C-alpha positions in Angstrom: 34.8 10.8 47.6 33.4 7.3 47.7 29.9 8.6 48.3 30.1 10.9 45.3 31.3 8.0 43.1 28.6 5.7 44.5 25.9 8.3 43.8 27.2 8.8 40.2 27.2 5.1 39.6 23.7 4.7 41.0 22.4 7.6 38.8 23.9 5.9 35.7 22.3 2.6 36.6 19.0 4.2 37.2 19.2 6.1 33.9 20.1 3.0 32.0 17.2 1.1 33.6 14.8 4.0 32.8 16.0 4.0 29.1 15.4 0.3 28.8 11.9 0.6 30.2 11.1 3.5 27.9 12.4 1.5 25.0 10.2 -1.5 25.8 7.1 0.8 26.2 7.9 2.4 22.8 8.3 -1.1 21.1 5.0 -2.3 22.6 3.2 0.7 21.2 4.3 0.0 17.7 2.1 -1.9 15.3 3.4 -4.7 13.1 3.9 -3.2 9.6 1.6 -4.4 6.9 2.9 -6.2 3.8 4.1 -4.0 1.0 2.9 -3.4 -2.5 5.2 -1.7 -5.1 4.5 0.0 -8.4 7.4 0.5 -10.7 7.4 2.5 -13.9 10.7 2.8 -15.8 13.3 3.4 -13.1 10.8 5.0 -10.6 9.3 2.9 -7.8 6.9 3.6 -5.1 6.2 1.2 -2.2 3.4 1.5 0.3 2.0 -0.2 3.3 -1.8 -0.9 3.3 -4.2 2.0 3.5 -6.6 -0.4 5.1 -5.6 -3.6 6.8 -7.3 -5.4 9.7 -4.5 -7.7 10.8 -5.2 -9.9 7.8 -8.9 -10.3 8.6 -11.7 -9.5 6.2 -12.6 -5.8 5.7 -16.2 -4.7 5.6 -17.5 -3.2 2.4 -18.0 0.1 4.3 -14.4 0.2 5.4 -13.2 -0.7 1.9 -15.3 2.0 0.3 -14.1 4.5 2.9 -10.4 3.6 2.3 -10.8 3.7 -1.4 -12.5 7.2 -1.3 -9.6 8.6 0.7 -7.3 10.7 -1.5 -4.1 8.9 -0.4 -1.5 6.9 -2.2 2.0 7.3 -3.5 2.3 9.2 -6.8 4.0 7.7 -9.9 4.3 9.3 -13.3 3.8 7.2 -16.4 4.9 8.1 -19.9 2.9 7.0 -23.0 3.7 3.3 -23.8 5.5 2.5 -20.6 4.8 -0.7 -18.7 3.4 -0.5 -15.1 4.9 -3.3 -13.0 3.2 -4.3 -9.7 4.9 -6.3 -7.1 3.4 -7.6 -3.8 4.8 -9.3 -0.8 4.5 -13.1 -0.9 1.9 -12.9 1.9 -0.4 -10.9 -0.4 0.3 -13.3 -3.3 -0.5 -16.3 -1.2 -4.0 -15.0 -0.4 -4.5 -13.7 -4.0 -5.0 -10.1 -5.2 -6.6 -8.0 -7.8 -5.9 -4.6 -9.2 -8.7 -2.0 -9.6 -8.2 1.2 -11.7 -10.5 4.1 -11.1 -13.0 1.7 -9.5 -12.9 -0.8 -12.4 -11.3 -4.2 -12.1 -8.4 -4.7 -14.5 -7.9 -8.5 -14.0 -10.3 -11.3 -15.0 -9.4 -13.3 -11.9 -7.3 -13.0 -8.7 -3.5 -13.4 -9.1 -1.2 -15.5 -6.9 1.8 -14.0 -8.5 4.2 -11.7 -6.6 4.8 -9.7 -9.8 2.6 -8.6 -12.7 3.1 -6.2 -15.7 0.3 -4.1 -17.1 0.3 -2.1 -20.3 -0.1 1.7 -20.3 -3.4 1.2 -22.1 -4.8 -1.0 -19.4 -4.2 1.7 -16.8 -5.2 4.8 -19.0 -8.0 3.2 -21.0 -10.6 5.7 -22.3 -13.5 6.1 -19.9 -17.0 5.2 -21.0 -18.3 8.0 -23.1 -21.3 10.1 -22.3 -24.3 10.1 -24.7 -23.2 12.1 -27.8 -19.6 12.5 -26.5 -16.4 10.7 -27.4 -14.5 8.7 -24.8 -11.5 10.4 -23.4 -8.6 8.8 -21.8 -8.0 9.9 -18.2 -4.9 11.9 -17.2 -4.8 10.2 -13.8 -5.5 6.8 -12.5 -6.3 5.8 -9.0 -4.9 2.3 -8.6 -5.8 0.0 -5.8 -4.3 -3.4 -5.0 -6.8 -5.5 -3.1 -5.7 -8.6 -1.2 -8.4 -11.2 -1.0 -9.4 -13.8 1.5 -9.9 -17.4 0.4 -13.5 -16.6 -0.3 -12.7 -13.6 -2.5 -13.5 -11.0 0.2 -11.2 -8.0 0.6 -8.7 -8.0 3.5 -6.3 -5.3 2.5 -6.0 -2.3 0.2 -2.9 -0.5 -1.1 -3.3 2.7 -3.1 -1.2 4.5 -5.8 -2.0 7.5 -7.9 -0.6 7.3 -11.4 -0.5 10.3 -13.7 0.3 10.6 -17.4 3.4 12.6 -18.2 2.6 15.8 -20.0 
């Protein structure tokens, strides 16, 4: 009886040690999460980690273009006249950030704020018209929050897809 009890105890100890080792291996494989950016419209919010982030180091222009061209990003619906509120982690604000809508900057200079509000018209402004055609306001807007280095170089990009409510 003693040997069966001893074997059972040894098995439990070995299983516990194995679980601990597997847990440590799993934790070491995890990457540190990136800072978050959040877009809020009315009572709807969408938060996202960075689509591109190089441990807070500068991103190359090629990497930035590649990330921006990806069709990713959380979706948020915006009704006519609603405010679009953007919040960023303090880490992003400390570096400074800008917002780009459909590839066009929406801010005159980088912000160090953790929270900014944008009007509906700033997001869904009519696009430049074609010769002989009238400008039409887009139905969707690809919004990118870009964290900057001290020298105004990109070091992170967060994406959101905003669409006008029908």
